[in-house]
N, C-alpha and C positions, 0 to 999 in steps of 0.2 A: 701685894699678896698676890699669888698666882691665880689664874683664872679658874684652874682644876677643882681649886680649894673652896672658891665663890662658887663657882656652878656646882660644885659636889656630885651625886652620882645620877642627876636628873639626865644626864647625855653619857650613856655608857659608850658610845661611838662618836669619835672626833668630827666635827664638825663636816672637814672636809670628806671623809668618805660619806657621811649623809648627804652631801650635795652629789657625791659623783654617782652614789647609788639611786639617788632621785632623777638623777637626769639619764641613768640607763634605762630605769622602768619607765620613764614618761617618752623616751623616744622608743624603745619596745613597742610601749602600746601605742604609740601613734603610728609605726611602721605596720603593726597589726592591722588596726583599723583602715588604712590606706588600702593593704593589702584586700581585707575584707569587702570594702567598698567597691572598688575593681572585681571582684568575683562578682557581685551583687547585679552590677551593671551588665558583666558579660553574660551572665544566665538569662538576662530578661528577654521577653518577647520582641521589644522595639528593638533591641541589638540583634537579635538571632534572626528575624526578618530581614533587616538590611544586608546580614552577610549572605544569607542564603539569596538574596537578589543578584547580590556581587557575583557569588559563585555560579549563577544560573547567565550570567551576563559574557556572550561569547566575546564581546569586543573589548571589555575592560580586562577580563583575564588574558588576551591576546596581549594587550599592552603591559599588562604587569609581569607576566608570565607566571609559570607553574612551578613548583608549588608557592602559594599564597600564604604569607604571614601577616595575622594579624597582632597588633602590637597593644599593650595597655594605654588604655586612656590617660589625658593628663587631666586631672579630677579639678585643677586649679585653672583650666584655660577656661573662658568665659563662653566658648561654642560648646559647652559641655553643658547642659540644663536640662533637669527632669523634674517636672511636678507632678499632681495629680490626676491631670489632664493631655498634659502635652511634654513631649522629648524631643531636645536636639542634642545631637552627637556629633563628634568631630574624631572616627576611629582611625587610628593612623594604619597604613596597609604598606604592604611590599611585598615585591616579587624579584626574581631574578633579572629583569628588565628595568623595571622601574618602580619609584614608590611615592606615596602620596597619602592624601586624605579622602576617606569615606565620609562625606556629610550627610545627615539622616535627620530627616524631620519626621516625627510621630504624633499621633493623637489618640485618644479613647474618649466616647461620646459620654460615660459616666464613670465613676470611680469603680473599680472592681470588674471592669468589661473589657473585652479584648482591647489588644492594640493594634492601630492600622497605620501603614506607612503613608506617609504625605508624598513626601519628593527625598529621593536617594541621587546622590550623585557623586563622582569620583575625581578629586582635583589633584592633579599630578603635580609634581615639584616643580616641572618644566613650565608650567601655568595652564596645561590644558584642562580641560573639562569633559568629562562622561558621563551624559545622564545616563543612569540606571535604572531608575524607577522614577513614575510622575504619575498623581493619582489624577484621572480626569475630573472635571466636572459633572460628568454624566454619572460616572461610577458611583452606585448606591452602596452604601456601606450599612452593612447587619449589625444592629447590635443583638448579642445573644448573650 
């Protein structure tokens, strides 16, 4: 007996097409979710504060060159971690002269309060490190 007769009209589409369409929908949904998570991180204040510090650091800009290019985060990298009070990022950056990663550590005193940078440094591909920002022990952080 043929499978079509046994299964009847419960499966109007062949199984191969169903698997193909299911794969396309799953892959497209995953790609969209990954893109939206990238946008969420890139618009966050801990991300923007770090890039602002980099753009204001003449030594780092001199080494990288301008224009500065900021690339997408690798969300699967263990150096990228954000929870309710702490954020650690590894942001890929490049310029005409060099490329590397901007390492960022941020914190906030309580949920729904402002993010504050703790440390930002640029690690170049050749191994050099350029400190961009470091929170001093004496610096008082206002929570508003």
